[in-house]
C-alpha positions, 0 to 999 in steps of 0.5 A: 500500500502506498502512503502519503509519506513514508520514512525508513530507517534500519534500527539495531534491534529485533522487530519484537523489541522495536514493536514493544518500544513503538507500542509503549504509548508513554514512551512515544514522547521520547522519540517524537518531537511533537507527540508527548505520549499517550495513555490507553482509555475506554478499558484498553490496556495494550495494543490490540486492534480496536483499542483506544488511546488518548495522545498528547501533542504540542507544537511550540506553546500550542497543545492538543489531545487526540483520540486514536484507535488501533487499526493494526497490532501485530507484534514484530510486524506492524503497529498502526492507528487512526487519529481523531481530534474531537469529531474530525478525522485527522490521520492514519499513522503506522510503523511496519517492521521487517527483519534485515541484516543489522536489525529491523527496517522500520517504515513509519508512515502517515496518511492525511485524513482531513478534508481540504477545509479542515486541513487549511484551518488546522494548518493556520491554527498551528502555524503549519501550512504544509503538514506533509513536509512538517510531518516528514521532518518530524518522522525523520527525527522520530526514527533517528531518536528511536535508532539512538535509543536502542 
């Protein structure tokens, strides 16, 4: 499947180890420059398809929360989720993992689910007119930080 944006890194750890780190919601803030982590909600206790979690995000002094639903949860293979802010669809995010020589090939991907009007309004509100390029830079940092942490 083709995604709007994909960033790839090889990380010196097993796919199972990388999956465990990426699906440990409070730790996401250690890798991401915009996400501060998350917490399972509505009875969810871990990464299974359909589980929901709240995410906390920031950009400069601006802060917001999102509600996400896990769409893929296969240890060592893929972790993905869809994000909503209030009633609005925001994006699909995910990490696919593949064992390679030297560790794991991690592909982080993002798909914009906002309509054009919501995209423009949120871009103006956050000061990010080009969300795709902004996310690509953040994804590069996320995977660099993940690679350094393992």
